[in-house]
C-alpha positions in Angstrom: -36.1 -23.2 12.9 -39.3 -21.8 11.7 -41.8 -23.3 9.4 -43.2 -20.8 6.9 -46.0 -21.2 4.5 -45.3 -19.9 0.8 -47.1 -20.5 -2.3 -45.7 -23.1 -4.5 -44.0 -22.2 -7.6 -44.2 -24.3 -11.0 -42.6 -24.0 -14.6 -45.0 -26.1 -16.4 -47.3 -24.2 -19.1 -50.8 -23.5 -18.2 -53.0 -25.9 -19.8 -55.7 -24.7 -22.4 -58.8 -23.3 -21.0 -61.8 -25.3 -21.5 -65.3 -25.3 -20.4 -65.5 -27.0 -17.0 -67.9 -30.0 -16.7 -69.3 -29.1 -13.3 -68.9 -25.6 -11.4 -65.7 -24.9 -10.0 -65.3 -24.6 -6.3 -65.7 -20.9 -5.2 -63.0 -19.4 -3.0 -62.7 -16.1 -1.4 -60.4 -13.6 -3.5 -56.7 -13.8 -2.3 -57.4 -17.0 -0.4 -55.0 -20.0 -1.3 -56.3 -23.6 -1.1 -54.3 -26.4 0.4 -53.2 -27.8 -3.0 -51.3 -24.5 -3.7 -49.2 -24.6 -0.5 -46.0 -26.3 0.5 -43.6 -26.2 3.7 -40.4 -24.4 3.3 -38.1 -24.5 6.1 -36.6 -21.3 6.5 -33.4 -21.1 9.3 -34.4 -18.8 12.2 -31.3 -16.1 12.3 -29.2 -16.8 15.4 -27.9 -14.0 17.6 -24.1 -13.4 17.8 -22.2 -15.2 20.3 -20.6 -12.2 21.5 -22.6 -9.1 22.4 -19.6 -6.9 21.4 -17.3 -7.1 18.6 -13.9 -8.8 19.2 -12.4 -6.0 17.0 -12.8 -2.5 17.0 -11.5 0.0 14.7 -9.8 3.1 16.1 -9.5 6.4 14.3 -6.3 8.4 15.5 -6.9 11.3 17.6 -10.4 10.2 18.4 -11.2 9.1 21.9 -12.5 5.7 22.3 -15.6 5.4 24.3 -16.0 2.8 27.0 -18.1 0.0 25.8 -21.7 0.4 27.3 -22.4 -1.9 30.3 -25.7 -2.8 32.0 -26.3 -1.4 35.4 -26.1 -3.7 38.4 -23.3 -6.6 38.9 -21.4 -7.3 35.9 -20.8 -10.8 34.9 -18.2 -12.5 37.2 -14.7 -12.1 36.1 -11.4 -13.6 37.1 -11.0 -11.2 39.8 -14.4 -12.2 41.6 -13.9 -13.4 44.9 -15.5 -16.4 46.5 -18.9 -15.7 48.0 -20.5 -14.1 45.0 -23.6 -15.7 43.5 -22.7 -17.5 40.4 -22.6 -15.2 37.2 -21.8 -12.0 39.1 -18.9 -10.3 40.4 -17.0 -6.8 40.6 -18.7 -3.9 39.0 -17.1 -1.1 36.9 -16.7 2.2 38.7 -16.6 5.8 36.9 -14.1 8.2 37.2 -16.0 10.6 39.7 -16.3 7.4 42.3 -12.6 6.6 42.1 -9.5 8.3 43.9 -6.7 10.3 42.4 -5.2 8.2 39.8 -1.8 9.6 40.0 -1.6 9.0 43.8 -2.9 5.4 43.4 -0.5 4.9 40.7 2.8 5.9 42.5 1.6 3.9 45.3 1.2 0.9 43.2 4.7 1.3 41.3 6.4 2.2 44.4 5.0 -1.0 46.3 5.4 -3.1 43.4 9.0 -2.2 42.9 10.1 -2.6 46.4 8.3 -5.9 46.7 10.3 -7.2 43.8 13.4 -6.0 45.3 12.6 -7.8 48.5 12.2 -4.8 50.5 8.4 -5.8 51.4 6.3 -8.8 51.1 4.6 -9.5 47.7 1.3 -10.0 49.6 0.8 -6.2 50.1 0.4 -5.8 46.2 -2.1 -8.3 46.0 -5.4 -5.9 46.8 -4.0 -3.7 44.1 -3.6 -6.1 41.4 -5.6 -8.1 39.1 -5.3 -12.0 39.5 -3.4 -12.3 36.3 -0.8 -9.5 37.5 -0.3 -10.9 41.0 0.3 -14.3 39.5 2.9 -13.0 37.2 4.6 -11.3 40.3 4.7 -14.2 42.3 5.9 -16.6 39.5 9.6 -15.6 40.7 10.5 -13.9 37.4 12.1 -10.2 37.8 14.0 -7.9 36.0 17.7 -8.4 37.1 17.9 -4.8 38.6 14.9 -5.7 41.0 16.5 -8.8 42.4 18.9 -8.7 45.3 20.8 -6.0 46.9 19.8 -3.3 49.5 19.6 -0.1 47.3 16.3 1.7 47.6 13.8 2.1 44.7 13.1 5.6 43.7 10.2 6.4 41.6 9.9 9.5 39.7 6.8 11.8 38.7 4.3 9.8 37.6 2.3 10.6 34.4 -1.2 9.7 34.1 -3.3 9.4 30.8 -7.1 8.6 31.0 -8.1 7.1 27.4 -11.6 6.3 28.7 -14.0 7.0 31.9 -12.7 4.5 34.5 -9.3 3.7 33.2 -6.0 5.1 33.8 -2.6 4.3 32.3 0.4 5.5 34.6 4.0 5.5 33.9 7.1 6.7 35.6 10.9 6.2 35.6 12.4 4.4 38.4 15.9 4.6 39.7 18.1 2.1 41.6 21.6 2.0 41.9 22.1 5.0 39.6 20.2 3.2 36.8 17.1 4.4 35.3 14.2 2.1 34.1 10.7 2.7 32.5 7.5 1.4 34.2 3.9 1.3 33.2 0.6 0.2 34.4 -3.0 0.1 33.4 -5.4 0.7 36.0 -9.2 -0.1 36.0 -11.8 1.3 38.2 -13.4 -1.6 40.1 -15.8 -1.4 43.0 -14.8 1.9 43.8 -10.8 1.6 43.8 -8.2 1.4 41.2 -6.8 -2.2 40.1 -3.6 -2.9 38.0 -4.8 -5.0 35.2 -1.6 -4.9 33.2 2.1 -4.0 34.3 5.3 -3.4 32.4 8.8 -3.1 33.7 11.6 -2.2 31.9 
């Protein structure tokens, strides 16, 4: 808190003026005496708990800029590997420092669907996904059309949308056993490579 000195306020009427019996003490013009001051406790404004708002208003048709970030290491995230100093971890990568998102998206979707179908180890998908996505893939839950069988999984043309710098949203249609299923993923540039942070399989 902050302690501030302010002039005291009073509502009492002023007494009638009388001739002083002794000379009044002289003070400099504009200077307050101790008798006319009182202490007022003024709360110090506290900074917000979050540096960025939790809710952003988005205008349809207007691109949403990526939140600014400080140069250097970003605060440690859930995807930080062991060995980083406390409070530090992976850093964002801009689009110019990342590979082609369409190629990366096709590889991610193909490897993921083949792993869910039992045609390759799920461990091969771990470097391409966030901790949360990989945990969901290894939980044992999977779409019925992905489980079992020997039929191959075919991924069609991959469509890419880049809403902000360093983020790519990819989608495609996967076919297996004559049936089509929509798949989509969100890729974020981290440490110079794309990493899947959200995955949806229809």
